[in-house]
C-alpha positions in Angstrom: -27.0 -4.3 18.6 -24.6 -1.4 17.9 -26.1 0.1 14.7 -23.9 2.4 12.7 -22.5 3.3 9.3 -19.4 3.3 7.1 -17.8 6.8 7.4 -14.8 8.6 6.0 -11.6 9.3 8.0 -10.7 12.2 5.6 -8.9 14.9 7.5 -7.7 12.6 10.3 -8.7 9.3 11.8 -10.5 11.1 14.7 -12.8 12.8 12.1 -14.4 9.4 11.5 -15.6 9.4 15.1 -17.1 12.9 14.6 -18.9 11.8 11.4 -20.2 8.7 13.0 -21.5 10.7 16.0 -23.3 13.1 13.7 -25.1 10.1 12.2 -26.2 8.8 15.6 -24.0 5.8 15.1 -23.0 3.3 17.8 -20.6 1.6 15.5 -18.5 2.8 12.5 -16.5 1.3 9.7 -13.6 3.0 8.0 -11.0 2.4 5.3 -7.6 3.0 6.9 -6.3 4.1 3.6 -7.6 5.0 0.1 -9.8 2.0 -0.9 -8.5 2.0 -4.4 -4.8 2.6 -3.9 -2.0 0.3 -2.5 -0.1 3.1 -0.8 -0.8 2.9 3.0 -1.6 6.0 5.0 1.4 6.9 7.3 -0.2 7.2 10.7 1.7 8.3 13.8 1.2 7.7 17.5 -0.5 11.0 17.9 -3.2 10.0 15.3 -4.0 6.9 17.2 -4.1 8.7 20.5 -6.4 11.4 19.2 -8.7 8.8 17.7 -8.9 6.8 20.9 -9.6 10.0 22.9 -12.4 10.9 20.5 -14.0 7.5 20.7 -13.8 7.5 24.5 -15.8 10.7 24.6 -18.4 9.4 22.1 -21.2 6.8 22.1 -19.4 4.7 19.5 -18.8 1.3 21.0 -17.2 -0.6 18.0 -14.9 0.4 15.1 -14.5 -1.8 12.1 -11.8 -1.4 9.5 -12.5 -2.5 5.9 -9.5 -3.8 3.9 -9.1 -2.0 0.6 -10.8 -3.3 -2.5 -7.5 -4.1 -4.3 -6.7 -6.8 -1.9 -7.0 -10.3 -3.4 -5.8 -12.8 -0.8 -6.3 -15.7 -3.2 -4.3 -14.3 -6.1 -1.7 -16.5 -7.8 0.1 -13.4 -9.1 3.1 -13.0 -6.8 3.1 -9.2 -7.0 -0.7 -8.9 -6.1 -0.2 -11.5 -3.3 2.7 -9.5 -1.8 0.8 -6.2 -2.0 -2.3 -7.8 -0.5 -0.3 -9.2 2.4 1.3 -5.9 3.1 -2.0 -4.0 2.9 -3.9 -6.5 5.1 -1.1 -6.6 7.7 -1.1 -2.8 7.8 -4.9 -2.7 8.4 -4.5 -5.2 11.2 -1.7 -3.1 12.8 -3.9 0.0 12.6 -6.6 -2.1 14.2 -4.2 -3.1 17.0 -3.3 0.6 17.6 -6.9 1.9 17.8 -8.5 -1.1 19.5 -10.7 -1.9 16.5 -13.4 -4.6 16.8 -12.1 -6.2 13.7 -10.7 -5.8 10.2 -13.2 -6.9 7.5 -11.8 -8.5 4.3 -13.4 -9.9 1.2 -11.7 -13.4 1.1 -10.5 -13.0 -2.5 -11.1 -14.4 -5.9 -10.0 -17.5 -7.8 -10.6 -15.5 -11.0 -10.9 -18.3 -13.7 -8.7 -20.8 -11.8 -9.7 -23.7 -9.5 -11.3 -22.9 -6.2 -9.4 -25.3 -3.9 -5.9 -23.9 -4.5 -7.3 -20.4 -4.3 -8.7 -21.2 -0.8 -5.3 -22.5 0.2 -3.5 -19.4 -1.0 -6.0 -17.1 0.8 -5.7 -19.1 4.0 -1.9 -18.9 4.0 -2.1 -15.1 3.5 -4.5 -14.7 6.4 -2.2 -16.7 8.6 0.8 -14.6 7.6 -1.0 -11.3 8.2 -2.2 -12.5 11.7 1.3 -13.7 12.6 2.7 -10.2 11.8 0.1 -8.4 13.9 -0.9 -8.7 17.6 -4.6 -8.6 18.6 -7.1 -7.3 16.1 -9.5 -10.0 14.8 -9.8 -10.6 11.1 -13.3 -11.3 9.9 -14.1 -12.7 6.4 -17.1 -11.1 4.7 -19.5 -13.4 2.9 -19.8 -12.6 -0.8 -22.6 -12.3 -3.4 -20.9 -15.1 -5.5 -20.1 -13.2 -8.7 -17.4 -14.7 -10.9 -14.6 -16.5 -9.0 -15.1 -14.7 -5.7 -14.6 -16.9 -2.6 -16.9 -16.9 0.4 -20.3 -17.3 -1.3 -21.3 -20.2 0.9 -20.7 -21.2 4.6 -18.8 -24.3 3.4 -16.4 -22.0 1.5 -16.0 -19.7 4.5 -15.4 -22.7 6.8 -12.7 -23.9 4.3 -11.1 -20.5 4.3 -10.9 -20.4 8.1 -9.5 -23.9 8.2 -6.9 -23.0 5.5 -5.9 -20.0 7.7 -5.1 -22.4 10.5 -8.3 -21.9 12.4 -6.8 -19.1 14.4 -9.1 -17.8 17.2 -8.8 -14.3 15.7 -10.4 -15.5 12.4 -14.1 -14.9 12.2 -17.0 -13.9 10.0 -18.8 -10.7 9.0 -22.3 -11.4 7.5 -23.6 -9.0 4.9 -27.4 -9.1 4.3 -27.3 -8.1 0.7 -24.6 -10.7 -0.1 -26.6 -13.4 1.7 -29.7 -12.7 -0.4 -27.7 -12.4 -3.6 -25.9 -15.6 -3.0 -29.1 -17.5 -2.6 -29.8 -17.5 1.2 -33.5 -16.6 2.0 -33.3 -14.4 5.1 -36.4 -12.2 4.8 -38.4 -13.7 7.6 -37.3 -14.5 11.2 -37.8 -18.3 10.6 -35.8 -18.3 7.3 -33.0 -16.2 8.8 -32.8 -18.5 11.9 -32.5 -21.5 9.6 -29.7 -19.9 7.6 -27.8 -19.1 10.9 -28.3 -22.7 12.0 -26.5 -23.7 8.8 -23.8 -21.2 9.4 -23.2 -22.5 12.9 -23.1 -26.1 11.7 -20.4 -25.1 9.2 -18.3 -22.7 11.2 -19.2 -23.2 14.8 -21.1 -20.9 17.2 -18.4 -18.4 18.0 -17.0 -17.2 14.6 -19.7 -14.6 13.8 -18.3 -11.2 14.9 -20.0 -8.4 12.9 -22.7 -7.5 10.5 -23.4 -5.4 7.4 -27.0 -4.4 6.8 -27.6 -3.4 3.2 -30.7 -3.9 1.0 -30.2 -5.5 -2.4 -31.0 -4.1 -5.8 -31.0 -7.6 -7.2 -33.1 -10.6 -6.4 -32.5 -13.8 -4.4 -29.7 -15.9 -6.0 -28.7 -13.2 -8.5 -25.0 -13.4 -7.5 -24.7 -9.7 -8.0 -23.4 -7.3 -5.3 -25.6 -4.2 -5.7 -26.4 -2.4 -2.4 -29.7 -0.5 -2.0 -30.9 1.8 0.7 -32.8 0.1 3.6 -36.3 -0.7 2.5 -35.8 0.2 -1.1 -34.7 -3.2 -2.4 -35.3 -6.9 -2.4 -34.7 -7.3 1.3 -37.3 -4.8 2.2 -38.3 -3.3 5.5 -39.6 -6.6 6.7 -36.4 -8.4 5.9 -34.4 -5.6 7.6 -36.6 -5.9 10.7 -36.0 -9.7 10.8 -32.3 -9.1 10.5 -31.9 -6.6 13.3 -34.1 -8.6 15.6 -32.3 -11.9 15.2 -31.3 -12.9 18.8 -27.9 -14.1 17.8 -27.1 -10.6 16.4 -28.0 -8.8 19.6 -24.5 -7.9 20.8 -22.8 -7.3 17.4 -21.9 -4.2 15.6 -24.1 -3.7 12.5 -22.9 -1.3 9.9 -24.8 0.2 7.0 -22.9 0.5 3.7 -25.9 1.9 1.7 -25.5 4.4 -1.1 -27.7 7.0 0.6 -30.2 9.3 -1.2 -27.4 11.4 -2.9 -24.8 8.6 -3.3 -22.8 9.9 -0.4 -23.5 7.1 2.0 -25.8 6.4 4.9 -27.7 9.3 6.5 -28.7 10.0 10.1 -32.3 9.3 9.1 -31.4 5.8 7.7 -29.5 4.9 10.9 -32.5 6.1 12.9 -34.8 4.0 10.7 -32.8 0.9 11.4 -32.7 1.6 15.1 -36.5 2.0 15.1 -36.9 -1.5 13.6 -35.4 -3.1 16.7 -38.1 -4.4 19.0 
């Protein structure tokens, strides 16, 4: 398992590699632009070259790009849908250029509307973004299930992938906090194994591509997305240990998105703690 953290690329893409290395990370996740703005960062070939050189000289084996929070692939608002497609396509193209492991995206929200048409809209947008990029996989992140968010169940995630045409580049990123909050009991090895069996029955055995390890401030089935530091929430150290020792996760990048002790993100100590839990 490649354990790592979400880091900032402020000051240049290559700085994300430096920051990940300082944390002892084997995997990193970045935003390829401001997460709360539509305007894409204007990268050049030299930016990508410097990033790839920095990664090659590091111990970081996988890079994830997280799509910005504004993206709603299921929106029925034409302006939001157009902006979401442009942003997601840009993320995938950056992923192509730096050899990213995947782009991670929240599938979207139906808001107050019906779920079926929202899944269809999201799938069409995924397909369009993939068609306008080359190689980088697109992995849908399971959600905590608040409001009209899509992806709270394996059945919904399977429907989203089917609506996207079942492209081989479409996959899944599992978040531990979101699993617990959406009602999946994962805090023992046996419980987690049963959940993954359900996942494979719904999506097949080859869709899972990456992981987010986060503790949860809120309890099982709360449908609230509130990350906690590892061991400080409802998942607990035993739940985190079960997660990182699940055999089907062994070869995957596993990124922490925890708040950290001073709300500035994961620390080297927290990354080391997670690594120490792996048997």
